[in-house]
MDAnalysis code that builds the backbone (N, CA, C; Angstrom):
import MDAnalysis as mda
import numpy as np

u = mda.Universe.empty(393, n_residues=131, atom_resindex=np.repeat(np.arange(131), 3), trajectory=True)
u.add_TopologyAttr("name", ["N", "CA", "C"] * 131)
u.add_TopologyAttr("resid", np.arange(1, 132))
u.add_TopologyAttr("resname", ["MET", "VAL", "GLU", "SER", "ILE", "ALA", "ARG", "VAL", "ARG", "HIS", "ILE", "ARG", "VAL", "THR", "PRO", "GLN", "LYS", "ALA", "ARG", "ARG", "VAL", "VAL", "ALA", "LEU", "ILE", "LYS", "GLY", "LYS", "GLN", "ALA", "GLU", "GLU", "ALA", "LEU", "ALA", "ILE", "LEU", "LYS", "PHE", "ALA", "PRO", "GLN", "SER", "ALA", "SER", "GLU", "PRO", "ILE", "TYR", "LYS", "LEU", "VAL", "ALA", "SER", "ALA", "VAL", "ALA", "ASN", "ALA", "ARG", "VAL", "LYS", "ALA", "ASP", "LYS", "GLU", "ASN", "GLU", "PHE", "LEU", "ASP", "GLU", "GLN", "ASP", "LEU", "PHE", "ILE", "LYS", "ASN", "ALA", "PHE", "VAL", "ASP", "GLU", "GLY", "THR", "THR", "LEU", "LYS", "ARG", "PHE", "ARG", "PRO", "ARG", "ALA", "GLN", "GLY", "ARG", "ALA", "PHE", "GLN", "ILE", "LYS", "LYS", "ARG", "THR", "SER", "HIS", "ILE", "THR", "VAL", "VAL", "LEU", "SER", "THR", "PRO", "ASP", "VAL", "ALA", "GLU", "SER", "ALA", "PRO", "ALA", "SER", "SER", "LYS", "LYS", "ALA", "SER", "LYS"])
u.atoms.positions = np.array([
    [115.955, 78.329, 102.991],
    [116.098, 79.921, 103.154],
    [115.461, 80.391, 104.296],
    [116.264, 81.201, 105.019],
    [115.962, 81.560, 106.252],
    [115.616, 83.190, 105.993],
    [114.316, 83.755, 106.682],
    [114.123, 85.150, 106.557],
    [113.551, 85.451, 107.945],
    [114.107, 86.612, 108.520],
    [113.987, 87.186, 109.883],
    [113.699, 88.730, 109.775],
    [112.740, 88.994, 110.592],
    [112.240, 90.492, 110.609],
    [112.627, 90.949, 112.049],
    [113.136, 92.086, 112.299],
    [113.219, 92.828, 113.281],
    [112.588, 94.202, 113.493],
    [111.974, 94.885, 114.341],
    [111.404, 95.761, 114.422],
    [111.531, 96.681, 115.419],
    [111.496, 97.902, 115.516],
    [111.531, 98.969, 116.561],
    [110.514, 99.900, 116.315],
    [109.841, 100.382, 117.371],
    [108.730, 101.116, 117.362],
    [108.709, 102.280, 118.393],
    [108.337, 103.442, 117.933],
    [108.455, 104.481, 118.790],
    [109.735, 105.037, 119.283],
    [110.785, 104.921, 118.245],
    [112.031, 105.244, 118.555],
    [112.125, 106.929, 118.313],
    [112.927, 107.710, 119.065],
    [112.938, 109.125, 119.254],
    [114.036, 109.734, 118.107],
    [113.693, 109.300, 117.064],
    [114.396, 109.826, 115.617],
    [113.568, 110.435, 114.749],
    [113.541, 111.207, 114.015],
    [112.643, 111.563, 112.990],
    [112.903, 110.619, 111.991],
    [111.807, 110.327, 111.112],
    [111.518, 109.637, 109.899],
    [112.761, 109.744, 108.750],
    [112.897, 111.232, 108.740],
    [113.313, 111.791, 107.540],
    [115.032, 111.276, 108.175],
    [115.591, 111.687, 109.016],
    [116.665, 111.317, 109.513],
    [117.075, 109.666, 109.520],
    [116.153, 109.099, 109.860],
    [116.421, 107.531, 109.767],
    [116.424, 106.923, 108.610],
    [115.457, 107.370, 107.427],
    [115.665, 106.895, 106.050],
    [117.123, 107.172, 105.199],
    [117.701, 108.302, 105.877],
    [118.831, 108.746, 105.337],
    [119.892, 107.378, 105.511],
    [120.084, 106.958, 107.109],
    [121.044, 105.986, 107.444],
    [120.161, 104.724, 106.774],
    [118.946, 104.262, 106.578],
    [118.452, 103.070, 106.079],
    [118.929, 102.933, 104.713],
    [118.814, 104.163, 104.000],
    [119.074, 104.140, 102.425],
    [120.945, 103.528, 102.340],
    [121.611, 103.669, 103.469],
    [123.100, 103.432, 103.190],
    [122.987, 101.584, 103.309],
    [122.259, 101.191, 103.594],
    [122.481, 99.725, 104.059],
    [121.379, 98.587, 103.384],
    [120.720, 99.194, 102.635],
    [119.922, 98.825, 101.813],
    [120.404, 97.634, 100.819],
    [120.000, 96.439, 100.895],
    [120.577, 95.368, 99.810],
    [122.092, 95.020, 100.012],
    [122.377, 95.561, 101.223],
    [123.872, 94.959, 101.758],
    [123.966, 93.644, 102.300],
    [125.099, 93.058, 102.424],
    [125.328, 91.914, 103.287],
    [124.981, 92.267, 104.690],
    [124.403, 91.283, 105.712],
    [124.392, 92.001, 106.958],
    [125.602, 92.450, 107.797],
    [126.669, 91.769, 107.584],
    [128.202, 92.234, 108.183],
    [128.459, 93.430, 107.801],
    [128.186, 93.584, 106.370],
    [128.866, 95.029, 105.904],
    [127.883, 96.111, 106.239],
    [126.836, 95.896, 106.441],
    [125.933, 96.672, 107.242],
    [126.036, 97.308, 108.266],
    [126.483, 96.028, 109.284],
    [126.808, 96.412, 110.604],
    [128.027, 97.384, 110.769],
    [129.100, 97.013, 109.944],
    [130.244, 97.722, 109.810],
    [129.929, 99.288, 109.200],
    [129.166, 99.456, 108.242],
    [128.756, 100.736, 107.983],
    [128.016, 101.490, 108.906],
    [127.322, 100.986, 109.716],
    [126.659, 101.778, 110.562],
    [127.480, 102.046, 111.746],
    [128.121, 100.945, 112.287],
    [129.102, 101.204, 113.362],
    [129.959, 102.587, 113.220],
    [130.177, 103.021, 112.022],
    [131.022, 104.088, 111.919],
    [130.265, 105.118, 111.113],
    [128.724, 105.428, 111.025],
    [128.255, 106.305, 110.544],
    [128.168, 107.476, 111.420],
    [128.305, 108.690, 110.680],
    [128.283, 109.608, 111.691],
    [126.833, 110.102, 112.453],
    [125.816, 109.521, 111.772],
    [124.456, 110.012, 112.415],
    [124.209, 109.450, 113.342],
    [123.068, 110.053, 114.056],
    [122.658, 109.552, 115.602],
    [121.786, 108.494, 115.274],
    [121.125, 108.421, 114.255],
    [120.127, 107.308, 114.004],
    [120.762, 105.829, 113.633],
    [122.293, 105.821, 113.518],
    [122.725, 104.774, 113.056],
    [122.993, 103.852, 114.266],
    [122.862, 104.144, 115.584],
    [123.120, 103.606, 116.637],
    [121.892, 102.632, 116.724],
    [120.652, 102.970, 116.892],
    [119.442, 102.228, 117.108],
    [119.319, 101.149, 115.457],
    [119.794, 101.703, 114.462],
    [119.449, 100.728, 113.321],
    [120.404, 99.867, 113.300],
    [121.883, 100.136, 114.162],
    [122.814, 99.037, 114.371],
    [122.409, 97.817, 115.225],
    [121.721, 98.428, 116.303],
    [121.301, 97.240, 117.353],
    [120.083, 96.521, 116.675],
    [119.281, 97.069, 115.792],
    [117.920, 96.361, 114.938],
    [118.444, 95.560, 113.962],
    [119.505, 95.621, 113.595],
    [120.308, 94.693, 112.351],
    [120.663, 93.729, 113.169],
    [121.662, 94.021, 113.969],
    [122.413, 92.884, 115.045],
    [120.739, 92.270, 115.562],
    [119.826, 92.412, 115.884],
    [118.613, 91.591, 116.548],
    [118.200, 90.944, 115.436],
    [118.263, 91.532, 114.136],
    [117.657, 90.769, 113.043],
    [118.679, 89.477, 112.831],
    [119.919, 89.739, 112.836],
    [120.632, 88.573, 112.474],
    [120.530, 87.579, 113.578],
    [120.343, 88.034, 114.971],
    [120.065, 87.075, 115.769],
    [118.872, 86.096, 115.884],
    [117.535, 86.823, 115.238],
    [116.710, 86.385, 115.369],
    [116.719, 85.310, 113.919],
    [117.307, 85.399, 113.010],
    [117.513, 84.603, 111.878],
    [118.325, 83.350, 112.449],
    [119.373, 83.304, 113.150],
    [120.164, 82.305, 113.826],
    [119.179, 81.498, 114.788],
    [118.280, 81.904, 115.520],
    [117.119, 81.213, 116.572],
    [116.396, 80.569, 115.604],
    [115.808, 81.427, 114.452],
    [114.737, 80.636, 113.519],
    [115.607, 79.445, 112.829],
    [116.671, 79.829, 112.445],
    [117.422, 78.748, 111.693],
    [117.746, 77.302, 112.746],
    [118.026, 77.715, 113.976],
    [118.180, 76.499, 115.035],
    [116.816, 75.873, 115.352],
    [115.762, 76.537, 115.667],
    [114.594, 76.157, 115.661],
    [113.977, 75.119, 114.389],
    [114.125, 75.532, 113.034],
    [114.107, 74.897, 112.051],
    [115.088, 73.557, 111.522],
    [116.044, 73.548, 112.377],
    [117.086, 72.617, 111.939],
    [117.905, 72.852, 110.792],
    [117.747, 73.988, 110.368],
    [118.611, 74.601, 108.967],
    [120.066, 74.988, 109.474],
    [120.793, 74.960, 108.232],
    [122.404, 75.524, 108.405],
    [122.145, 77.000, 108.254],
    [122.742, 77.678, 108.799],
    [122.857, 79.127, 108.922],
    [124.172, 79.548, 108.715],
    [124.456, 80.025, 107.497],
    [125.975, 80.756, 107.503],
    [125.312, 82.289, 107.655],
    [125.910, 82.969, 108.590],
    [125.921, 84.472, 108.769],
    [126.178, 85.303, 107.609],
    [127.225, 84.882, 106.967],
    [127.922, 85.519, 105.672],
    [127.073, 85.687, 104.628],
    [125.862, 84.686, 104.535],
    [124.995, 84.752, 103.728],
    [123.743, 85.688, 103.656],
    [123.579, 86.088, 105.074],
    [122.451, 86.906, 105.147],
    [122.700, 88.509, 104.508],
    [121.670, 88.798, 104.063],
    [121.463, 90.168, 103.192],
    [120.332, 90.935, 103.754],
    [120.457, 92.099, 103.667],
    [119.124, 92.826, 104.141],
    [118.237, 93.072, 102.628],
    [116.955, 92.164, 102.897],
    [116.039, 92.140, 101.654],
    [115.310, 93.125, 101.579],
    [114.836, 94.008, 102.763],
    [114.092, 95.176, 102.695],
    [114.358, 95.923, 104.053],
    [114.368, 97.095, 104.172],
    [114.486, 98.079, 105.379],
    [113.849, 99.148, 105.353],
    [112.844, 99.666, 105.773],
    [112.115, 100.708, 105.820],
    [111.572, 101.266, 106.996],
    [111.336, 102.551, 106.879],
    [110.755, 103.442, 107.902],
    [109.332, 104.244, 107.938],
    [108.856, 103.831, 108.813],
    [107.520, 104.488, 108.720],
    [107.611, 105.456, 109.933],
    [106.380, 106.662, 110.012],
    [106.332, 107.595, 110.954],
    [105.493, 106.899, 112.221],
    [105.740, 107.507, 113.158],
    [105.492, 106.972, 114.427],
    [104.486, 108.109, 114.767],
    [104.348, 107.880, 116.253],
    [103.394, 109.066, 116.923],
    [104.394, 110.270, 116.927],
    [103.532, 111.204, 117.083],
    [104.182, 112.473, 117.131],
    [103.840, 113.153, 118.529],
    [104.789, 113.483, 119.470],
    [104.555, 114.109, 120.544],
    [104.632, 115.721, 120.431],
    [103.532, 115.977, 121.124],
    [103.619, 117.565, 120.991],
    [103.817, 118.357, 122.013],
    [104.640, 119.342, 122.098],
    [105.265, 120.105, 123.223],
    [104.986, 121.401, 123.042],
    [104.964, 122.279, 123.874],
    [104.651, 123.963, 123.665],
    [105.751, 124.677, 124.411],
    [106.459, 125.847, 123.704],
    [107.511, 126.454, 124.326],
    [106.796, 128.012, 124.298],
    [106.802, 128.657, 125.454],
    [106.419, 129.758, 125.526],
    [107.196, 130.926, 124.646],
    [106.460, 131.877, 124.039],
    [106.823, 132.776, 122.919],
    [106.631, 134.207, 123.467],
    [106.665, 135.088, 122.880],
    [106.533, 136.588, 123.197],
    [105.331, 136.909, 123.405],
    [104.716, 137.750, 124.165],
    [103.490, 138.411, 124.585],
    [102.371, 137.350, 124.705],
    [103.146, 136.314, 125.513],
    [102.048, 135.384, 126.099],
    [101.316, 134.171, 125.182],
    [102.383, 134.291, 123.822],
    [101.786, 132.816, 122.780],
    [102.249, 131.920, 123.389],
    [102.151, 130.600, 122.725],
    [102.794, 129.551, 122.909],
    [102.939, 129.009, 121.616],
    [104.276, 128.384, 121.326],
    [104.838, 127.777, 120.010],
    [104.634, 126.433, 120.128],
    [104.117, 125.399, 119.025],
    [104.171, 124.037, 119.337],
    [105.535, 123.526, 118.581],
    [105.909, 122.443, 119.452],
    [107.318, 121.782, 118.734],
    [106.684, 120.589, 118.627],
    [107.233, 119.636, 117.729],
    [106.747, 118.469, 117.182],
    [107.886, 117.323, 117.238],
    [107.950, 116.773, 118.115],
    [109.028, 115.679, 118.539],
    [108.627, 114.328, 117.723],
    [109.030, 114.097, 116.674],
    [108.697, 112.848, 115.970],
    [109.157, 111.587, 116.204],
    [108.565, 110.510, 116.026],
    [109.156, 109.221, 116.406],
    [108.937, 108.340, 114.973],
    [109.685, 107.171, 114.960],
    [109.843, 106.574, 113.613],
    [109.411, 105.005, 114.496],
    [108.876, 104.213, 113.141],
    [108.903, 102.811, 113.636],
    [109.854, 102.202, 112.275],
    [111.002, 101.420, 112.760],
    [112.194, 100.988, 111.558],
    [111.530, 99.563, 111.706],
    [111.850, 98.710, 110.272],
    [111.730, 97.815, 110.006],
    [112.905, 97.229, 109.254],
    [113.537, 95.953, 109.423],
    [114.482, 95.203, 108.941],
    [114.162, 93.979, 108.652],
    [114.168, 93.346, 107.303],
    [114.095, 92.194, 106.904],
    [115.247, 91.670, 106.312],
    [115.931, 90.434, 107.032],
    [117.169, 89.927, 106.589],
    [116.489, 88.666, 105.818],
    [117.443, 88.213, 104.896],
    [117.208, 86.890, 104.178],
    [118.350, 86.311, 103.715],
    [118.420, 84.806, 103.447],
    [119.496, 84.259, 102.730],
    [119.085, 84.114, 101.211],
    [120.217, 84.122, 100.364],
    [119.729, 84.014, 98.943],
    [119.170, 82.573, 98.590],
    [118.215, 82.269, 98.097],
    [117.592, 81.114, 97.925],
    [117.916, 80.239, 96.310],
    [118.704, 79.437, 96.066],
    [119.153, 78.870, 94.756],
    [117.757, 78.278, 94.117],
    [116.972, 77.787, 94.684],
    [115.866, 77.284, 94.380],
    [114.843, 78.261, 93.767],
    [114.876, 79.435, 93.970],
    [114.024, 80.391, 93.574],
    [114.436, 81.176, 92.192],
    [115.909, 81.196, 92.057],
    [116.407, 81.625, 90.702],
    [116.104, 80.803, 89.774],
    [116.349, 79.155, 89.889],
    [116.159, 78.015, 89.104],
    [114.959, 78.017, 88.036],
    [113.790, 78.242, 88.932],
    [112.651, 78.245, 87.718],
    [112.558, 79.553, 87.437],
    [113.185, 80.618, 87.450],
    [113.192, 81.714, 86.504],
    [113.894, 81.532, 85.358],
    [115.080, 80.909, 85.327],
    [115.853, 80.363, 84.103],
    [115.121, 79.114, 83.185],
    [114.312, 78.490, 84.084],
    [113.702, 77.601, 82.900],
    [112.541, 78.445, 82.161],
    [111.904, 79.270, 82.759],
    [110.975, 79.954, 82.289],
    [111.346, 80.639, 80.795],
    [112.754, 81.198, 81.006],
    [113.145, 81.711, 79.910],
    [113.424, 80.619, 78.992],
    [113.918, 79.860, 78.999],
    [114.226, 78.331, 78.352],
    [113.002, 78.074, 77.643],
    [111.718, 78.177, 78.254],
    [110.680, 77.537, 77.685],
    [110.092, 78.706, 76.505],
    [110.253, 79.719, 76.760],
    [109.571, 80.766, 75.672],
    [110.256, 80.679, 74.331],
])
């Protein structure tokens, strides 16, 4: 079983908008997720596309390092989540000498890819048989 993680930090996309895009690809196969992200109209889909592609490359490198066979068709998105990053605070001039604060939010996005493991599902079925 190969599991790879890819993270991007301090990306200039609000977490709320990034979570909408991440929800589209959770649990899907990696190639299907890349196809969805390629044609998604949201602006957050481009950095998430690059992130999923990076996770696939990380899985390939990890499998080569461990001398395991990796079929990229088997990779699926095991987990994907968006955390809030630092907020950049900027000020705009307003009427009568006042200042108005603008919050430019950032995100930390994490994608975990995995291959389905047949050995993990086998003990679960033997537990049912023993009951």
